[in-house]
LUMMIVEX-513102 format. One line per field, with one value per residue (C-alpha): residue in three letters; chain; z, x, y. Coordinates in steps of 0.05 Angstrom, whole numbers. Layout:
N
code: ALA;...;
unit: A;...;
w: Z;...;
u: X;...;
v: Y;...;
END
This chain:
180
code: UNK;UNK;UNK;UNK;UNK;UNK;UNK;UNK;UNK;UNK;UNK;UNK;UNK;UNK;UNK;UNK;UNK;UNK;UNK;UNK;UNK;UNK;UNK;UNK;UNK;UNK;UNK;UNK;UNK;UNK;UNK;UNK;UNK;UNK;UNK;UNK;UNK;UNK;UNK;UNK;UNK;UNK;UNK;UNK;UNK;UNK;UNK;UNK;UNK;UNK;UNK;UNK;UNK;UNK;UNK;UNK;UNK;UNK;UNK;UNK;UNK;UNK;UNK;UNK;UNK;UNK;UNK;UNK;UNK;UNK;UNK;UNK;UNK;UNK;UNK;UNK;UNK;UNK;UNK;UNK;UNK;UNK;UNK;UNK;UNK;UNK;UNK;UNK;UNK;UNK;UNK;UNK;UNK;UNK;UNK;UNK;UNK;UNK;UNK;UNK;UNK;UNK;UNK;UNK;UNK;UNK;UNK;UNK;UNK;UNK;UNK;UNK;UNK;UNK;UNK;UNK;UNK;UNK;UNK;UNK;UNK;UNK;UNK;UNK;UNK;UNK;UNK;UNK;UNK;UNK;UNK;UNK;UNK;UNK;UNK;UNK;UNK;UNK;UNK;UNK;UNK;UNK;UNK;UNK;UNK;UNK;UNK;UNK;UNK;UNK;UNK;UNK;UNK;UNK;UNK;UNK;UNK;UNK;UNK;UNK;UNK;UNK;UNK;UNK;UNK;UNK;UNK;UNK;UNK;UNK;UNK;UNK;UNK;UNK;UNK;UNK;UNK;UNK;UNK;UNK;
unit: A;A;A;A;A;A;A;A;A;A;A;A;A;A;A;A;A;A;A;A;A;A;A;A;A;A;A;A;A;A;A;A;A;A;A;A;A;A;A;A;A;A;A;A;A;A;A;A;A;A;A;A;A;A;A;A;A;A;A;A;A;A;A;A;A;A;A;A;A;A;A;A;A;A;A;A;A;A;A;A;A;A;A;A;A;A;A;A;A;A;A;A;A;A;A;A;A;A;A;A;A;A;A;A;A;A;A;A;A;A;A;A;A;A;A;A;A;A;A;A;A;A;A;A;A;A;A;A;A;A;A;A;A;A;A;A;A;A;A;A;A;A;A;A;A;A;A;A;A;A;A;A;A;A;A;A;A;A;A;A;A;A;A;A;A;A;A;A;A;A;A;A;A;A;A;A;A;A;A;A;
w: 2454;2385;2352;2336;2261;2270;2312;2257;2206;2250;2281;2241;2250;2322;2373;2428;2401;2415;2363;2374;2331;2325;2318;2297;2326;2283;2218;2251;2284;2217;2191;2258;2267;2317;2361;2403;2458;2425;2355;2296;2266;2215;2214;2242;2177;2150;2213;2192;2146;2125;2166;2230;2294;2331;2396;2448;2511;2566;2577;2518;2511;2452;2427;2373;2344;2290;2278;2308;2355;2426;2428;2459;2504;2532;2569;2548;2570;2512;2522;2479;2419;2440;2402;2435;2404;2422;2408;2386;2384;2376;2401;2370;2408;2431;2441;2369;2337;2263;2231;2207;2157;2125;2072;2031;2030;1981;1989;1937;1977;1957;1994;2010;2074;2110;2173;2169;2229;2231;2286;2321;2322;2282;2225;2188;2130;2066;2022;2061;2036;1962;1900;1878;1934;1987;2023;2092;2119;2159;2195;2165;2190;2196;2204;2209;2167;2180;2139;2166;2155;2186;2138;2101;2113;2142;2104;2144;2120;2146;2106;2115;2087;2079;2083;2022;1993;1958;1971;1943;1975;1931;1952;1951;2016;2004;2033;2093;2168;2195;2217;2289;
u: 1798;1768;1787;1732;1739;1726;1665;1638;1643;1624;1560;1528;1457;1464;1417;1468;1513;1507;1519;1564;1552;1595;1571;1630;1625;1681;1719;1778;1731;1701;1768;1795;1814;1777;1807;1766;1804;1870;1852;1842;1772;1766;1753;1693;1658;1660;1634;1561;1515;1547;1609;1572;1609;1578;1609;1598;1562;1608;1661;1702;1756;1743;1800;1791;1856;1877;1948;1958;1898;1889;1861;1794;1793;1728;1706;1636;1588;1555;1486;1457;1415;1423;1449;1497;1519;1585;1594;1666;1701;1777;1819;1885;1944;1986;2045;2045;2113;2126;2194;2226;2270;2233;2229;2165;2133;2076;2031;1992;1956;1897;1850;1866;1824;1878;1909;1981;2028;2097;2143;2082;2044;1979;1993;1927;1895;1930;1887;1912;1983;1973;1954;1969;1996;1989;2047;2071;2128;2179;2242;2307;2328;2299;2224;2180;2117;2058;1995;1936;1861;1815;1803;1869;1941;1984;2042;2106;2169;2228;2253;2311;2300;2344;2324;2286;2283;2219;2198;2141;2108;2060;2025;1960;1939;1920;1854;1861;1871;1901;1972;1990;
v: 1935;1949;2015;2065;2053;1978;1994;2039;1983;1925;1951;2008;1981;1959;1992;1983;2037;2111;2166;2226;2287;2350;2421;2465;2535;2566;2553;2519;2469;2447;2420;2395;2322;2278;2224;2175;2139;2158;2134;2182;2173;2230;2304;2341;2358;2286;2250;2249;2210;2145;2163;2181;2166;2106;2083;2029;2053;2077;2130;2155;2208;2254;2299;2351;2380;2430;2455;2524;2518;2493;2422;2407;2346;2319;2257;2235;2181;2146;2116;2059;2083;2156;2216;2265;2331;2363;2438;2450;2517;2521;2579;2601;2572;2631;2583;2558;2566;2570;2564;2629;2591;2534;2481;2472;2403;2390;2329;2291;2238;2194;2198;2270;2272;2231;2261;2285;2280;2311;2287;2255;2321;2330;2380;2378;2340;2321;2367;2427;2415;2402;2441;2512;2556;2502;2469;2450;2492;2453;2475;2448;2379;2309;2299;2238;2243;2196;2197;2158;2147;2095;2037;2049;2028;2084;2115;2130;2162;2203;2262;2309;2379;2440;2513;2537;2466;2443;2371;2330;2269;2230;2165;2128;2096;2023;2000;1955;1961;2025;2015;2035;
END
């Protein structure tokens, strides 16, 4: 099965594909990450214009996620040469837990729109965790960090942080196929 990113590149001008558009209903939805059939394809606000989401006809599972919010999962049926708009509103996750003692991890990632996963959970996009006053707060201990973006090779690392430690991760994702 081809991943959604490969479909985007391989068949942009094909009339057999259907387009999926997103209409964010609140601020959290604008920056939320989007997965199609389990593969990350980008965040809501960038999936338009030259990065519009084109899919093969048939059933697809769409998942929209943002750290600290309840995910939206939806099965859609894509029709050839048709446009479908999904309205997305994310609600705060009452079960979200944040560490009371934490380490600060700053990211400097190019491109900074890449998705960041901590211990296999979506944490946000790289630009949210870099620059003045921006960092990811992690509980002390070992954590697996994965940074991924369609069309680029993924970056994977494991870090061990202590309480009140400051940690920097800097990398440039090389162009190429996304690692799984």
